[in-house]
PQR file of N, CA, C, O and H, with PARSE charges and radii, in Angstrom:
ATOM      1  N   ASP A   1      31.546  60.936  26.013 -0.4000 1.5000
ATOM      2  CA  ASP A   1      31.199  61.834  27.102 -0.0000 2.0000
ATOM      3  C   ASP A   1      31.914  61.451  28.404  0.5500 1.7000
ATOM      4  O   ASP A   1      32.401  62.305  29.145 -0.5500 1.4000
ATOM      5  N   ASN A   2      31.957  60.150  28.652 -0.4000 1.5000
ATOM      6  CA  ASN A   2      32.622  59.704  29.879 -0.0000 2.0000
ATOM      7  C   ASN A   2      34.108  60.060  29.874  0.5500 1.7000
ATOM      8  O   ASN A   2      34.648  60.505  30.886 -0.5500 1.4000
ATOM      9  H   ASN A   2      31.561  59.456  28.050  0.4000 1.0000
ATOM     10  N   MET A   3      34.766  59.862  28.732 -0.4000 1.5000
ATOM     11  CA  MET A   3      36.196  60.174  28.646 -0.0000 2.0000
ATOM     12  C   MET A   3      36.440  61.672  28.800  0.5500 1.7000
ATOM     13  O   MET A   3      37.396  62.081  29.457 -0.5500 1.4000
ATOM     14  H   MET A   3      34.328  59.500  27.910  0.4000 1.0000
ATOM     15  N   ALA A   4      35.591  62.481  28.204 -0.4000 1.5000
ATOM     16  CA  ALA A   4      35.732  63.934  28.325 -0.0000 2.0000
ATOM     17  C   ALA A   4      35.542  64.355  29.781  0.5500 1.7000
ATOM     18  O   ALA A   4      36.266  65.215  30.283 -0.5500 1.4000
ATOM     19  H   ALA A   4      34.814  62.148  27.670  0.4000 1.0000
ATOM     20  N   ASP A   5      34.565  63.745  30.456 -0.4000 1.5000
ATOM     21  CA  ASP A   5      34.315  64.052  31.861 -0.0000 2.0000
ATOM     22  C   ASP A   5      35.525  63.646  32.724  0.5500 1.7000
ATOM     23  O   ASP A   5      35.938  64.392  33.612 -0.5500 1.4000
ATOM     24  H   ASP A   5      33.977  63.046  30.048  0.4000 1.0000
ATOM     25  N   MET A   6      36.079  62.470  32.455 -0.4000 1.5000
ATOM     26  CA  MET A   6      37.254  62.006  33.202 -0.0000 2.0000
ATOM     27  C   MET A   6      38.425  62.969  33.006  0.5500 1.7000
ATOM     28  O   MET A   6      39.132  63.314  33.952 -0.5500 1.4000
ATOM     29  H   MET A   6      35.743  61.864  31.734  0.4000 1.0000
ATOM     30  N   SER A   7      38.609  63.391  31.765 -0.4000 1.5000
ATOM     31  CA  SER A   7      39.708  64.300  31.462 -0.0000 2.0000
ATOM     32  C   SER A   7      39.539  65.636  32.186  0.5500 1.7000
ATOM     33  O   SER A   7      40.492  66.161  32.762 -0.5500 1.4000
ATOM     34  H   SER A   7      38.035  63.111  30.996  0.4000 1.0000
ATOM     35  N   ARG A   8      38.339  66.174  32.153 -0.4000 1.5000
ATOM     36  CA  ARG A   8      38.069  67.450  32.838 -0.0000 2.0000
ATOM     37  C   ARG A   8      38.347  67.357  34.329  0.5500 1.7000
ATOM     38  O   ARG A   8      38.797  68.323  34.946 -0.5500 1.4000
ATOM     39  H   ARG A   8      37.565  65.748  31.685  0.4000 1.0000
ATOM     40  N   LYS A   9      38.078  66.191  34.905 -0.4000 1.5000
ATOM     41  CA  LYS A   9      38.254  66.009  36.344 -0.0000 2.0000
ATOM     42  C   LYS A   9      39.639  65.477  36.707  0.5500 1.7000
ATOM     43  O   LYS A   9      39.913  65.202  37.875 -0.5500 1.4000
ATOM     44  H   LYS A   9      37.713  65.406  34.404  0.4000 1.0000
ATOM     45  N   GLY A  10      40.523  65.330  35.693 -0.4000 1.5000
ATOM     46  CA  GLY A  10      41.883  64.883  35.969 -0.0000 2.0000
ATOM     47  C   GLY A  10      41.993  63.421  36.341  0.5500 1.7000
ATOM     48  O   GLY A  10      42.893  63.036  37.087 -0.5500 1.4000
ATOM     49  H   GLY A  10      40.300  65.553  34.744  0.4000 1.0000
ATOM     50  N   ARG A  11      41.093  62.608  35.833 -0.4000 1.5000
ATOM     51  CA  ARG A  11      41.087  61.185  36.180 -0.0000 2.0000
ATOM     52  C   ARG A  11      41.587  60.274  35.068  0.5500 1.7000
ATOM     53  O   ARG A  11      41.455  59.054  35.161 -0.5500 1.4000
ATOM     54  H   ARG A  11      40.361  62.922  35.227  0.4000 1.0000
ATOM     55  N   VAL A  12      42.149  60.843  34.038 -0.4000 1.5000
ATOM     56  CA  VAL A  12      42.655  60.039  32.929 -0.0000 2.0000
ATOM     57  C   VAL A  12      43.986  59.427  33.333  0.5500 1.7000
ATOM     58  O   VAL A  12      44.892  60.129  33.782 -0.5500 1.4000
ATOM     59  H   VAL A  12      42.257  61.834  33.963  0.4000 1.0000
ATOM     60  N   VAL A  13      44.095  58.122  33.172 -0.4000 1.5000
ATOM     61  CA  VAL A  13      45.310  57.418  33.515 -0.0000 2.0000
ATOM     62  C   VAL A  13      46.191  57.355  32.276  0.5500 1.7000
ATOM     63  O   VAL A  13      45.778  56.845  31.235 -0.5500 1.4000
ATOM     64  H   VAL A  13      43.358  57.553  32.807  0.4000 1.0000
ATOM     65  N   SER A  14      47.396  57.873  32.396 -0.4000 1.5000
ATOM     66  CA  SER A  14      48.347  57.873  31.296 -0.0000 2.0000
ATOM     67  C   SER A  14      48.928  56.482  31.108  0.5500 1.7000
ATOM     68  O   SER A  14      49.085  55.735  32.074 -0.5500 1.4000
ATOM     69  H   SER A  14      47.731  58.288  33.242  0.4000 1.0000
ATOM     70  N   LYS A  15      49.251  56.128  29.853 -0.4000 1.5000
ATOM     71  CA  LYS A  15      49.878  54.833  29.590 -0.0000 2.0000
ATOM     72  C   LYS A  15      51.314  54.799  30.073  0.5500 1.7000
ATOM     73  O   LYS A  15      51.852  53.723  30.333 -0.5500 1.4000
ATOM     74  H   LYS A  15      49.123  56.734  29.068  0.4000 1.0000
ATOM     75  N   GLY A  16      51.925  55.924  30.194 -0.4000 1.5000
ATOM     76  CA  GLY A  16      53.306  55.962  30.641 -0.0000 2.0000
ATOM     77  C   GLY A  16      53.747  57.391  30.868  0.5500 1.7000
ATOM     78  O   GLY A  16      53.233  58.322  30.247 -0.5500 1.4000
ATOM     79  H   GLY A  16      51.488  56.798  29.983  0.4000 1.0000
ATOM     80  N   ARG A  17      54.679  57.550  31.740 -0.4000 1.5000
ATOM     81  CA  ARG A  17      55.214  58.878  32.006 -0.0000 2.0000
ATOM     82  C   ARG A  17      56.523  59.008  31.273  0.5500 1.7000
ATOM     83  O   ARG A  17      57.409  58.166  31.421 -0.5500 1.4000
ATOM     84  H   ARG A  17      55.097  56.794  32.244  0.4000 1.0000
ATOM     85  N   PRO A  18      56.656  60.055  30.482 -0.5600 1.5000
ATOM     86  CA  PRO A  18      57.882  60.186  29.715  0.2800 2.0000
ATOM     87  C   PRO A  18      59.065  60.673  30.555  0.5500 1.7000
ATOM     88  O   PRO A  18      58.921  61.440  31.507 -0.5500 1.4000
ATOM     89  N   GLY A  19      60.223  60.193  30.157 -0.4000 1.5000
ATOM     90  CA  GLY A  19      61.477  60.727  30.666 -0.0000 2.0000
ATOM     91  C   GLY A  19      61.653  60.795  32.156  0.5500 1.7000
ATOM     92  O   GLY A  19      61.443  59.809  32.862 -0.5500 1.4000
ATOM     93  H   GLY A  19      60.340  59.570  29.384  0.4000 1.0000
ATOM     94  N   VAL A  20      62.038  61.958  32.638 -0.4000 1.5000
ATOM     95  CA  VAL A  20      62.417  62.126  34.035 -0.0000 2.0000
ATOM     96  C   VAL A  20      61.255  61.938  34.994  0.5500 1.7000
ATOM     97  O   VAL A  20      61.479  61.748  36.189 -0.5500 1.4000
ATOM     98  H   VAL A  20      62.209  62.759  32.064  0.4000 1.0000
ATOM     99  N   ARG A  21      60.024  61.986  34.511 -0.4000 1.5000
ATOM    100  CA  ARG A  21      58.870  61.796  35.406 -0.0000 2.0000
ATOM    101  C   ARG A  21      58.574  60.322  35.671  0.5500 1.7000
ATOM    102  O   ARG A  21      57.788  60.007  36.565 -0.5500 1.4000
ATOM    103  H   ARG A  21      59.842  62.141  33.540  0.4000 1.0000
ATOM    104  N   HIS A  22      59.185  59.416  34.915 -0.4000 1.5000
ATOM    105  CA  HIS A  22      58.949  57.986  35.114 -0.0000 2.0000
ATOM    106  C   HIS A  22      59.608  57.542  36.417  0.5500 1.7000
ATOM    107  O   HIS A  22      60.724  57.959  36.726 -0.5500 1.4000
ATOM    108  H   HIS A  22      59.823  59.671  34.189  0.4000 1.0000
ATOM    109  N   HIS A  23      58.919  56.700  37.175 -0.4000 1.5000
ATOM    110  CA  HIS A  23      59.403  56.308  38.502 -0.0000 2.0000
ATOM    111  C   HIS A  23      60.688  55.482  38.480  0.5500 1.7000
ATOM    112  O   HIS A  23      61.403  55.450  39.481 -0.5500 1.4000
ATOM    113  H   HIS A  23      58.012  56.362  36.924  0.4000 1.0000
ATOM    114  N   ASN A  24      60.999  54.820  37.375 -0.4000 1.5000
ATOM    115  CA  ASN A  24      62.224  54.023  37.295 -0.0000 2.0000
ATOM    116  C   ASN A  24      63.368  54.750  36.603  0.5500 1.7000
ATOM    117  O   ASN A  24      64.411  54.154  36.333 -0.5500 1.4000
ATOM    118  H   ASN A  24      60.418  54.846  36.562  0.4000 1.0000
ATOM    119  N   ASN A  25      63.183  56.001  36.320 -0.4000 1.5000
ATOM    120  CA  ASN A  25      64.179  56.762  35.587 -0.0000 2.0000
ATOM    121  C   ASN A  25      65.500  56.852  36.343  0.5500 1.7000
ATOM    122  O   ASN A  25      65.528  57.063  37.556 -0.5500 1.4000
ATOM    123  H   ASN A  25      62.336  56.485  36.539  0.4000 1.0000
ATOM    124  N   LYS A  26      66.602  56.685  35.593 -0.4000 1.5000
ATOM    125  CA  LYS A  26      67.937  56.825  36.175 -0.0000 2.0000
ATOM    126  C   LYS A  26      68.735  57.930  35.498  0.5500 1.7000
ATOM    127  O   LYS A  26      69.831  58.263  35.949 -0.5500 1.4000
ATOM    128  H   LYS A  26      66.579  56.513  34.608  0.4000 1.0000
ATOM    129  N   LEU A  27      68.203  58.504  34.424 -0.4000 1.5000
ATOM    130  CA  LEU A  27      68.941  59.480  33.640 -0.0000 2.0000
ATOM    131  C   LEU A  27      68.222  60.822  33.607  0.5500 1.7000
ATOM    132  O   LEU A  27      67.008  60.906  33.796 -0.5500 1.4000
ATOM    133  H   LEU A  27      67.313  58.233  34.058  0.4000 1.0000
ATOM    134  N   THR A  28      68.998  61.859  33.364 -0.4000 1.5000
ATOM    135  CA  THR A  28      68.411  63.175  33.108 -0.0000 2.0000
ATOM    136  C   THR A  28      68.265  63.331  31.594  0.5500 1.7000
ATOM    137  O   THR A  28      68.829  62.553  30.824 -0.5500 1.4000
ATOM    138  H   THR A  28      69.984  61.791  33.210  0.4000 1.0000
ATOM    139  N   GLU A  29      67.514  64.328  31.185 -0.4000 1.5000
ATOM    140  CA  GLU A  29      67.369  64.593  29.757 -0.0000 2.0000
ATOM    141  C   GLU A  29      68.718  64.927  29.139  0.5500 1.7000
ATOM    142  O   GLU A  29      68.992  64.526  28.007 -0.5500 1.4000
ATOM    143  H   GLU A  29      67.057  64.959  31.811  0.4000 1.0000
ATOM    144  N   GLU A  30      69.556  65.646  29.856 -0.4000 1.5000
ATOM    145  CA  GLU A  30      70.874  66.002  29.351 -0.0000 2.0000
ATOM    146  C   GLU A  30      71.733  64.757  29.106  0.5500 1.7000
ATOM    147  O   GLU A  30      72.468  64.693  28.120 -0.5500 1.4000
ATOM    148  H   GLU A  30      69.334  65.971  30.775  0.4000 1.0000
ATOM    149  N   GLN A  31      71.639  63.776  29.997 -0.4000 1.5000
ATOM    150  CA  GLN A  31      72.404  62.550  29.828 -0.0000 2.0000
ATOM    151  C   GLN A  31      71.926  61.768  28.602  0.5500 1.7000
ATOM    152  O   GLN A  31      72.735  61.219  27.855 -0.5500 1.4000
ATOM    153  H   GLN A  31      71.041  63.829  30.797  0.4000 1.0000
ATOM    154  N   VAL A  32      70.617  61.723  28.404 -0.4000 1.5000
ATOM    155  CA  VAL A  32      70.062  61.028  27.241 -0.0000 2.0000
ATOM    156  C   VAL A  32      70.553  61.689  25.956  0.5500 1.7000
ATOM    157  O   VAL A  32      70.972  61.005  25.022 -0.5500 1.4000
ATOM    158  H   VAL A  32      69.960  62.169  29.012  0.4000 1.0000
ATOM    159  N   LEU A  33      70.500  63.012  25.913 -0.4000 1.5000
ATOM    160  CA  LEU A  33      70.975  63.731  24.730 -0.0000 2.0000
ATOM    161  C   LEU A  33      72.466  63.509  24.517  0.5500 1.7000
ATOM    162  O   LEU A  33      72.921  63.418  23.377 -0.5500 1.4000
ATOM    163  H   LEU A  33      70.160  63.568  26.671  0.4000 1.0000
ATOM    164  N   ASP A  34      73.232  63.422  25.603 -0.4000 1.5000
ATOM    165  CA  ASP A  34      74.667  63.158  25.500 -0.0000 2.0000
ATOM    166  C   ASP A  34      74.908  61.762  24.931  0.5500 1.7000
ATOM    167  O   ASP A  34      75.784  61.587  24.083 -0.5500 1.4000
ATOM    168  H   ASP A  34      72.862  63.496  26.530  0.4000 1.0000
ATOM    169  N   ILE A  35      74.153  60.778  25.379 -0.4000 1.5000
ATOM    170  CA  ILE A  35      74.287  59.414  24.855 -0.0000 2.0000
ATOM    171  C   ILE A  35      74.023  59.417  23.352  0.5500 1.7000
ATOM    172  O   ILE A  35      74.774  58.814  22.585 -0.5500 1.4000
ATOM    173  H   ILE A  35      73.442  60.921  26.067  0.4000 1.0000
ATOM    174  N   ARG A  36      72.960  60.092  22.934 -0.4000 1.5000
ATOM    175  CA  ARG A  36      72.649  60.143  21.504 -0.0000 2.0000
ATOM    176  C   ARG A  36      73.720  60.864  20.706  0.5500 1.7000
ATOM    177  O   ARG A  36      74.056  60.444  19.598 -0.5500 1.4000
ATOM    178  H   ARG A  36      72.350  60.582  23.556  0.4000 1.0000
ATOM    179  N   ARG A  37      74.259  61.940  21.254 -0.4000 1.5000
ATOM    180  CA  ARG A  37      75.318  62.691  20.558 -0.0000 2.0000
ATOM    181  C   ARG A  37      76.580  61.855  20.398  0.5500 1.7000
ATOM    182  O   ARG A  37      77.218  61.874  19.345 -0.5500 1.4000
ATOM    183  H   ARG A  37      73.987  62.280  22.154  0.4000 1.0000
ATOM    184  N   ARG A  38      76.933  61.129  21.438 -0.4000 1.5000
ATOM    185  CA  ARG A  38      78.186  60.382  21.451 -0.0000 2.0000
ATOM    186  C   ARG A  38      78.118  59.058  20.696  0.5500 1.7000
ATOM    187  O   ARG A  38      79.152  58.529  20.291 -0.5500 1.4000
ATOM    188  H   ARG A  38      76.415  61.113  22.294  0.4000 1.0000
ATOM    189  N   TYR A  39      76.932  58.522  20.504 -0.4000 1.5000
ATOM    190  CA  TYR A  39      76.800  57.206  19.879 -0.0000 2.0000
ATOM    191  C   TYR A  39      77.135  57.271  18.390  0.5500 1.7000
ATOM    192  O   TYR A  39      76.542  58.051  17.645 -0.5500 1.4000
ATOM    193  H   TYR A  39      76.092  58.952  20.833  0.4000 1.0000
ATOM    194  N   THR A  40      78.088  56.444  17.967 -0.4000 1.5000
ATOM    195  CA  THR A  40      78.510  56.411  16.566 -0.0000 2.0000
ATOM    196  C   THR A  40      78.212  55.074  15.898  0.5500 1.7000
ATOM    197  O   THR A  40      78.343  54.947  14.681 -0.5500 1.4000
ATOM    198  H   THR A  40      78.569  55.810  18.573  0.4000 1.0000
ATOM    199  N   GLY A  41      77.815  54.089  16.676 -0.4000 1.5000
ATOM    200  CA  GLY A  41      77.553  52.772  16.121 -0.0000 2.0000
ATOM    201  C   GLY A  41      78.751  51.839  16.207  0.5500 1.7000
ATOM    202  O   GLY A  41      78.692  50.702  15.738 -0.5500 1.4000
ATOM    203  H   GLY A  41      77.708  54.193  17.665  0.4000 1.0000
ATOM    204  N   GLU A  42      79.826  52.311  16.798 -0.4000 1.5000
ATOM    205  CA  GLU A  42      81.035  51.494  16.960 -0.0000 2.0000
ATOM    206  C   GLU A  42      80.724  50.248  17.793  0.5500 1.7000
ATOM    207  O   GLU A  42      79.964  50.305  18.760 -0.5500 1.4000
ATOM    208  H   GLU A  42      79.874  53.234  17.179  0.4000 1.0000
ATOM    209  N   ARG A  43      81.315  49.143  17.405 -0.4000 1.5000
ATOM    210  CA  ARG A  43      81.099  47.877  18.109 -0.0000 2.0000
ATOM    211  C   ARG A  43      81.492  48.027  19.589  0.5500 1.7000
ATOM    212  O   ARG A  43      82.581  48.508  19.902 -0.5500 1.4000
ATOM    213  H   ARG A  43      81.932  49.097  16.620  0.4000 1.0000
ATOM    214  N   GLY A  44      80.603  47.613  20.481 -0.4000 1.5000
ATOM    215  CA  GLY A  44      80.870  47.661  21.914 -0.0000 2.0000
ATOM    216  C   GLY A  44      80.565  48.999  22.572  0.5500 1.7000
ATOM    217  O   GLY A  44      80.639  49.122  23.794 -0.5500 1.4000
ATOM    218  H   GLY A  44      79.719  47.222  20.226  0.4000 1.0000
ATOM    219  N   GLN A  45      80.225  49.997  21.774 -0.4000 1.5000
ATOM    220  CA  GLN A  45      80.011  51.325  22.327 -0.0000 2.0000
ATOM    221  C   GLN A  45      78.770  51.395  23.225  0.5500 1.7000
ATOM    222  O   GLN A  45      78.779  52.095  24.237 -0.5500 1.4000
ATOM    223  H   GLN A  45      80.165  49.897  20.781  0.4000 1.0000
ATOM    224  N   GLN A  46      77.722  50.687  22.866 -0.4000 1.5000
ATOM    225  CA  GLN A  46      76.528  50.705  23.717 -0.0000 2.0000
ATOM    226  C   GLN A  46      76.855  50.212  25.118  0.5500 1.7000
ATOM    227  O   GLN A  46      76.397  50.793  26.102 -0.5500 1.4000
ATOM    228  H   GLN A  46      77.715  50.119  22.044  0.4000 1.0000
ATOM    229  N   GLN A  47      77.638  49.154  25.217 -0.4000 1.5000
ATOM    230  CA  GLN A  47      77.995  48.626  26.539 -0.0000 2.0000
ATOM    231  C   GLN A  47      78.863  49.604  27.309  0.5500 1.7000
ATOM    232  O   GLN A  47      78.688  49.768  28.516 -0.5500 1.4000
ATOM    233  H   GLN A  47      78.011  48.683  24.418  0.4000 1.0000
ATOM    234  N   ARG A  48      79.798  50.258  26.627 -0.4000 1.5000
ATOM    235  CA  ARG A  48      80.652  51.246  27.307 -0.0000 2.0000
ATOM    236  C   ARG A  48      79.822  52.413  27.839  0.5500 1.7000
ATOM    237  O   ARG A  48      80.027  52.865  28.966 -0.5500 1.4000
ATOM    238  H   ARG A  48      79.940  50.125  25.647  0.4000 1.0000
ATOM    239  N   LEU A  49      78.885  52.896  27.024 -0.4000 1.5000
ATOM    240  CA  LEU A  49      78.016  53.982  27.482 -0.0000 2.0000
ATOM    241  C   LEU A  49      77.137  53.515  28.644  0.5500 1.7000
ATOM    242  O   LEU A  49      76.918  54.257  29.602 -0.5500 1.4000
ATOM    243  H   LEU A  49      78.718  52.528  26.109  0.4000 1.0000
ATOM    244  N   ALA A  50      76.643  52.302  28.554 -0.4000 1.5000
ATOM    245  CA  ALA A  50      75.810  51.747  29.628 -0.0000 2.0000
ATOM    246  C   ALA A  50      76.593  51.681  30.938  0.5500 1.7000
ATOM    247  O   ALA A  50      76.084  52.055  31.995 -0.5500 1.4000
ATOM    248  H   ALA A  50      76.821  51.700  27.776  0.4000 1.0000
ATOM    249  N   ASP A  51      77.824  51.207  30.860 -0.4000 1.5000
ATOM    250  CA  ASP A  51      78.664  51.116  32.061 -0.0000 2.0000
ATOM    251  C   ASP A  51      78.921  52.507  32.649  0.5500 1.7000
ATOM    252  O   ASP A  51      78.889  52.694  33.865 -0.5500 1.4000
ATOM    253  H   ASP A  51      78.238  50.903  30.002  0.4000 1.0000
ATOM    254  N   GLU A  52      79.174  53.467  31.776 -0.4000 1.5000
ATOM    255  CA  GLU A  52      79.451  54.831  32.226 -0.0000 2.0000
ATOM    256  C   GLU A  52      78.255  55.450  32.949  0.5500 1.7000
ATOM    257  O   GLU A  52      78.426  56.160  33.939 -0.5500 1.4000
ATOM    258  H   GLU A  52      79.200  53.315  30.788  0.4000 1.0000
ATOM    259  N   TYR A  53      77.050  55.181  32.456 -0.4000 1.5000
ATOM    260  CA  TYR A  53      75.855  55.793  33.034 -0.0000 2.0000
ATOM    261  C   TYR A  53      75.133  54.890  34.035  0.5500 1.7000
ATOM    262  O   TYR A  53      74.115  55.289  34.600 -0.5500 1.4000
ATOM    263  H   TYR A  53      76.911  54.603  31.651  0.4000 1.0000
ATOM    264  N   GLY A  54      75.643  53.687  34.259 -0.4000 1.5000
ATOM    265  CA  GLY A  54      75.047  52.788  35.245 -0.0000 2.0000
ATOM    266  C   GLY A  54      73.691  52.253  34.825  0.5500 1.7000
ATOM    267  O   GLY A  54      72.797  52.081  35.654 -0.5500 1.4000
ATOM    268  H   GLY A  54      76.470  53.362  33.800  0.4000 1.0000
ATOM    269  N   ILE A  55      73.540  51.987  33.523 -0.4000 1.5000
ATOM    270  CA  ILE A  55      72.293  51.448  32.995 -0.0000 2.0000
ATOM    271  C   ILE A  55      72.612  50.219  32.156  0.5500 1.7000
ATOM    272  O   ILE A  55      73.778  49.928  31.892 -0.5500 1.4000
ATOM    273  H   ILE A  55      74.266  52.126  32.850  0.4000 1.0000
ATOM    274  N   ALA A  56      71.584  49.504  31.742 -0.4000 1.5000
ATOM    275  CA  ALA A  56      71.771  48.313  30.913 -0.0000 2.0000
ATOM    276  C   ALA A  56      72.077  48.697  29.467  0.5500 1.7000
ATOM    277  O   ALA A  56      71.666  49.755  28.993 -0.5500 1.4000
ATOM    278  H   ALA A  56      70.637  49.740  31.957  0.4000 1.0000
ATOM    279  N   GLN A  57      72.802  47.823  28.779 -0.4000 1.5000
ATOM    280  CA  GLN A  57      73.096  48.045  27.368 -0.0000 2.0000
ATOM    281  C   GLN A  57      71.814  48.165  26.569  0.5500 1.7000
ATOM    282  O   GLN A  57      71.743  48.959  25.631 -0.5500 1.4000
ATOM    283  H   GLN A  57      73.135  46.963  29.165  0.4000 1.0000
ATOM    284  N   SER A  58      70.792  47.386  26.927 -0.4000 1.5000
ATOM    285  CA  SER A  58      69.522  47.450  26.202 -0.0000 2.0000
ATOM    286  C   SER A  58      68.862  48.821  26.350  0.5500 1.7000
ATOM    287  O   SER A  58      68.166  49.275  25.441 -0.5500 1.4000
ATOM    288  H   SER A  58      70.849  46.741  27.689  0.4000 1.0000
ATOM    289  N   ALA A  59      69.075  49.477  27.481 -0.4000 1.5000
ATOM    290  CA  ALA A  59      68.526  50.828  27.675 -0.0000 2.0000
ATOM    291  C   ALA A  59      69.203  51.814  26.736  0.5500 1.7000
ATOM    292  O   ALA A  59      68.549  52.703  26.190 -0.5500 1.4000
ATOM    293  H   ALA A  59      69.640  49.108  28.219  0.4000 1.0000
ATOM    294  N   VAL A  60      70.508  51.664  26.546 -0.4000 1.5000
ATOM    295  CA  VAL A  60      71.225  52.530  25.608 -0.0000 2.0000
ATOM    296  C   VAL A  60      70.702  52.285  24.199  0.5500 1.7000
ATOM    297  O   VAL A  60      70.472  53.231  23.446 -0.5500 1.4000
ATOM    298  H   VAL A  60      71.039  50.942  26.990  0.4000 1.0000
ATOM    299  N   SER A  61      70.516  51.031  23.844 -0.4000 1.5000
ATOM    300  CA  SER A  61      69.993  50.700  22.524 -0.0000 2.0000
ATOM    301  C   SER A  61      68.634  51.351  22.291  0.5500 1.7000
ATOM    302  O   SER A  61      68.386  51.917  21.226 -0.5500 1.4000
ATOM    303  H   SER A  61      70.703  50.262  24.456  0.4000 1.0000
ATOM    304  N   GLN A  62      67.766  51.270  23.276 -0.4000 1.5000
ATOM    305  CA  GLN A  62      66.437  51.871  23.144 -0.0000 2.0000
ATOM    306  C   GLN A  62      66.511  53.388  23.035  0.5500 1.7000
ATOM    307  O   GLN A  62      65.707  54.002  22.333 -0.5500 1.4000
ATOM    308  H   GLN A  62      67.967  50.810  24.141  0.4000 1.0000
ATOM    309  N   ILE A  63      67.459  53.986  23.718 -0.4000 1.5000
ATOM    310  CA  ILE A  63      67.636  55.443  23.649 -0.0000 2.0000
ATOM    311  C   ILE A  63      68.104  55.853  22.259  0.5500 1.7000
ATOM    312  O   ILE A  63      67.515  56.745  21.648 -0.5500 1.4000
ATOM    313  H   ILE A  63      68.112  53.487  24.288  0.4000 1.0000
ATOM    314  N   VAL A  64      69.158  55.211  21.752 -0.4000 1.5000
ATOM    315  CA  VAL A  64      69.720  55.634  20.467 -0.0000 2.0000
ATOM    316  C   VAL A  64      68.806  55.304  19.297  0.5500 1.7000
ATOM    317  O   VAL A  64      68.885  55.954  18.255 -0.5500 1.4000
ATOM    318  H   VAL A  64      69.636  54.486  22.249  0.4000 1.0000
ATOM    319  N   HIS A  65      67.941  54.307  19.449 -0.4000 1.5000
ATOM    320  CA  HIS A  65      66.986  53.968  18.388 -0.0000 2.0000
ATOM    321  C   HIS A  65      65.624  54.626  18.617  0.5500 1.7000
ATOM    322  O   HIS A  65      64.650  54.312  17.934 -0.5500 1.4000
ATOM    323  H   HIS A  65      67.878  53.779  20.296  0.4000 1.0000
ATOM    324  N   ARG A  66      65.571  55.541  19.586 -0.4000 1.5000
ATOM    325  CA  ARG A  66      64.390  56.356  19.894 -0.0000 2.0000
ATOM    326  C   ARG A  66      63.139  55.540  20.219  0.5500 1.7000
ATOM    327  O   ARG A  66      62.023  55.930  19.875 -0.5500 1.4000
ATOM    328  H   ARG A  66      66.362  55.796  20.142  0.4000 1.0000
ATOM    329  N   LYS A  67      63.342  54.405  20.885 -0.4000 1.5000
ATOM    330  CA  LYS A  67      62.204  53.631  21.374 -0.0000 2.0000
ATOM    331  C   LYS A  67      61.785  54.131  22.743  0.5500 1.7000
ATOM    332  O   LYS A  67      60.645  53.942  23.165 -0.5500 1.4000
ATOM    333  H   LYS A  67      64.248  54.089  21.165  0.4000 1.0000
ATOM    334  N   THR A  68      62.719  54.773  23.434 -0.4000 1.5000
ATOM    335  CA  THR A  68      62.418  55.453  24.693 -0.0000 2.0000
ATOM    336  C   THR A  68      62.915  56.887  24.576  0.5500 1.7000
ATOM    337  O   THR A  68      63.734  57.192  23.710 -0.5500 1.4000
ATOM    338  H   THR A  68      63.645  54.927  23.091  0.4000 1.0000
ATOM    339  N   TRP A  69      62.438  57.739  25.416 -0.4000 1.5000
ATOM    340  CA  TRP A  69      62.809  59.157  25.414 -0.0000 2.0000
ATOM    341  C   TRP A  69      62.503  59.787  24.058  0.5500 1.7000
ATOM    342  O   TRP A  69      63.249  60.649  23.592 -0.5500 1.4000
ATOM    343  H   TRP A  69      61.772  57.490  26.119  0.4000 1.0000
ATOM    344  N   ARG A  70      61.413  59.364  23.425 -0.4000 1.5000
ATOM    345  CA  ARG A  70      61.033  59.856  22.091 -0.0000 2.0000
ATOM    346  C   ARG A  70      60.699  61.333  22.084  0.5500 1.7000
ATOM    347  O   ARG A  70      60.802  61.997  21.053 -0.5500 1.4000
ATOM    348  H   ARG A  70      60.807  58.664  23.803  0.4000 1.0000
ATOM    349  N   HIS A  71      60.303  61.842  23.227 -0.4000 1.5000
ATOM    350  CA  HIS A  71      59.891  63.259  23.279 -0.0000 2.0000
ATOM    351  C   HIS A  71      61.079  64.208  23.156  0.5500 1.7000
ATOM    352  O   HIS A  71      60.890  65.407  22.951 -0.5500 1.4000
ATOM    353  H   HIS A  71      60.219  61.303  24.065  0.4000 1.0000
ATOM    354  N   LEU A  72      62.302  63.688  23.279 -0.4000 1.5000
ATOM    355  CA  LEU A  72      63.493  64.529  23.125 -0.0000 2.0000
ATOM    356  C   LEU A  72      63.959  64.488  21.680  0.5500 1.7000
ATOM    357  O   LEU A  72      63.953  63.432  21.047 -0.5500 1.4000
ATOM    358  H   LEU A  72      62.456  62.714  23.445  0.4000 1.0000
ATOM    359  N   LEU A  73      64.356  65.626  21.169 -0.4000 1.5000
ATOM    360  CA  LEU A  73      64.818  65.696  19.778 -0.0000 2.0000
ATOM    361  C   LEU A  73      66.257  65.346  19.629  0.5500 1.7000
ATOM    362  O   LEU A  73      66.784  65.361  18.517 -0.5500 1.4000
ATOM    363  H   LEU A  73      64.361  66.484  21.683  0.4000 1.0000
TER
END
């Protein structure tokens, strides 16, 4: 009952904001989709994409392995 009441009143705290709504976001949805389209698994490619988009290589890895931006197909 308490959770339903909180939800009705808009007081539910989300565990995380997806994609462009996240406060630390540096990419648009289009850029994320472009990274996924272009990624072939070639050695060093994650770092090249990271440099191009101004993000960390680990962020590219998380994008291509769908650990982040999961809501995008």
